N, C-alpha and C positions, 0 to 999 in steps of 0.2 A: 521419879527418882531412879527406879530400876532401869528405865529406858535410857536415861542420861548416863548411868553407870555402864550400861552395855556399849553405848557409843564411845565413851572414854576408853574403855578397855580395848575395843576393836581398833580404835585410832592409835592408841599407844602401841599395840602389837604391830600394826602395819608400819608406823613410823620407826619402831625399833628395827624391823626388817630392812627398811630403806636405809637407815643409818649404818647397819651392819654391812649391807651390800656396798655402800659408798666407801666405808673403811677398807673393806677387802679389795675393792677395785683400786683405790689409791695406793694401797700397800703393794699390790702386784705390779702396778705400773711403775712405782718407785723402784722396786727391785729390778725390774726389766731395764729401765733407763740407767740405773746405776751400773748394771753389768755392761750395757752398751758403752757407757762413757769410760769405764775402766779399760775395756778392750780398745776403744778408740785412742785414749791417752797412751796406753802401752804401745800401740802401733806407732804413734808419733815419735815417742822416745826411742823405739826400736829403729826407726828410720834415721834418727840422729846418730845412733851408735853405728849403724851400717855406713853412714857417710864418713864418720871419723875412721872407721876401720879401713875404708877404701883409701883414705889419705895416708894412713900408716902403711898399708900394704904397697902403695905406690912407691914409697921410699925404700921398702924392703926389696922390691923388684929391681932397684938400682944396685943391689948388692950391699947395702948398708945394714949392719946388724941392728936389731931392735933397740938395744940399750944405748946405741950411739945416735939415734935419731932425736937429737935435742930439740928440734923444731916441734916435736910432738907436744912438748910442754906448753909452748906458745899457742898451739892450735887448740888444745883442750881448755886453756885459760880463757881464750877469746870466746870459745863456744859457751863456756859456763857463764861468762859475763853477759852474753846476749839474752839469756833466758833465766829469769829469777827463780823459776820452778825447778831448775836443775840444781841439786844440792852438791853433787860431787861427781867427778869423772876420774877414773883411774885406769891406767894401763899396766898390766902385769905380764911377767915372762912365763916361760913354760913351767917353772917350778912353783908358780903362784905368788912370787914376790913382786910387790908393787915397785915399778921403776919410774913411773910418771903419775902425778896426782895433783888435782887442783888444791887439795889439802896437803901441802908439802910436808907437814909433820908426819904424814902416814907413809912417806916413801921409805921403802926397805921392809915394811911390814908384810906379813902374809895376808892375803885376802881371806875373809870368812869362807869356810867350805860351802855354805849355802849359796854364796854368790857365784859359784862355779859348779853347777850340778854335774853329776857323773854322766847323766843322759843328755848333756848339752849337744845340740846339733849345729851344723855349719851355718844355718840361717840365723842362729841366735837363740836366746832364751829369756824368760821373764821370771821374776821372783818377787813375791810380796808376802811380808810377815810383819804385822804391827806397823811401825813407822818406817820400815825398810821396803821400799819399792824399787826394784832393780830391773834394768834392761841391759843385756850383755850380748857379746858376740865374740867368737874366736878370731885370732889373727893367724893366717897361714902364709907360708913362703911360696916360692916358685914351684916347689915340689909338692904343694898341697899338704904340707906337714904343719900341724899346729905348733906354733912357737910362743904362744901367749894368748892374751885376750884383752878386751876392753869392757868396762862396766860403767854404767851411768845410774846414779841414784837420784830419783826425783821426788818432789813433794807430794805425798798422798792427799794433802788438803786441796789440791787442784781439782780432784774429782769430788771431794766432799763439798766444796763451795758450789760447784755446778749442780750437784744433786740436791743440795739444800734449797737453792733457788727454784729448782723444778718442783720439789716437794711443796714449797710454799704456794707456788702457782696452782698446782693440782689440788691442794687442800682448799684454797679459796674458791676455786671453781666447784669443788665437791660440796662445800658449804652452801653456796648459792643454789646449786641444782637440788641439793637435799632439802633445803628450805622450801623451795617451790613444790617439790614432790610431796613433802609432808603436808603442806596446806591442801594440795589437791587430794591427797589420801583422806584427810580429815573431812573435807567436803563430800567426797564420794561415800564415805561411811555414813555420814549424817543423812544423805539422801537415801542410801540403801536401807537403813534401818528405821526410816521415818514411820512406815506403817507398823513395823514391829513395836516401836515405842508406843504408838497409840494403842495398839492391842494390849500391851502390857499395862499401860496406864488404866485402861478400862477394866482389866482384870483386877487390878489392885483396888480400884474404887468399888467394884462389886463385892470383893472380899471384905473390904472395910465396912460397907453397908450391911452385909450379912452379919458381921460381928458386932454391930451396934445393938444396944439394949432394946430400942424401939422395934427394930426389925425382928428380934426374937419373939416379942409379944405378938407381932403381926403374924409371924410364922406359926405360933401356937394357936392363934384364932383360926388361921387357915386350916390347920390340922383338925381342929374340932368341927369346923364346918364341912370338912370333906366327907365324913360318913353320911351326913344328912343329904348332901348332894348326890352321893352314890345311891341312897335309898330312893330318892325321887326318880332317878334314872331307871331303877330296876322295877318299879311298880307297874308300869305299862307292860313290860315283858311278862311279868308274873300273871297279870290278868289274861293276856293272850294264851299263855300256857294252860291256865285253869279252864278257859273256854274250850280249848281243843280237847282237854281231858274229859270234860262233861259231854261233849258231842260223841267222843269215842265210847264212853260208858253207855249212853243211850243207844248207840248203834249195836253194842253187844247185847243189851237187853232185848231189843227187837229181834235180833237174830235168834236168841234162845227161845223166845215165845213162839216163833214160827216153827221151830223144830218140834216143839211139843204138840 
């Protein structure tokens, strides 16, 4: 019983460690893949924004003011229709007012300040907060002066769907590997403590036998018989000692008589 309990406890401990390691590995890999997918998706939409910016700046290079380039509305509408993950595309002027937008009800409004960070660089910027995932880039004229910008809002669930499928795949693989590893761990523990279980079982039986009433009577009889056995063993020794003492006494008597 004790041996079986030892096996169960050791097996449970090892299986718990294996499960914890599997959970930690899956979690770290999931976070890593999610970060990579977020950066990859942001890079794709940043490329779309750069492509639209090149189209807008090509018209500005011809000397046409930004607010007069009416074909921009057609360009952003067509690009928005091509990709369902693009939720909105807006073009704003230098003051931050929207002049072209796939959501026409927003034209004339000011863009949210977070959509145009103060530290924006010429290569573009990215912004994500809650349901707002933004990729943007400035628009410059022939004199490299910023005269506006373009922002693209895309669906954050595009990353969530991909990471969810990856998480499901990693979890299923981890469950399979963890199951096999747990079985091997249990088998290894059983083989490892086999001798220990036997030794513990023998100890338990010996203690149980010693605690039994019959064994107590036998032990008492053994204790009573022990003094008699020790007496039988000491008798020959005593006889030899007495014989030596007698010889010594006679030798002393002879020596005294000679001196007289």
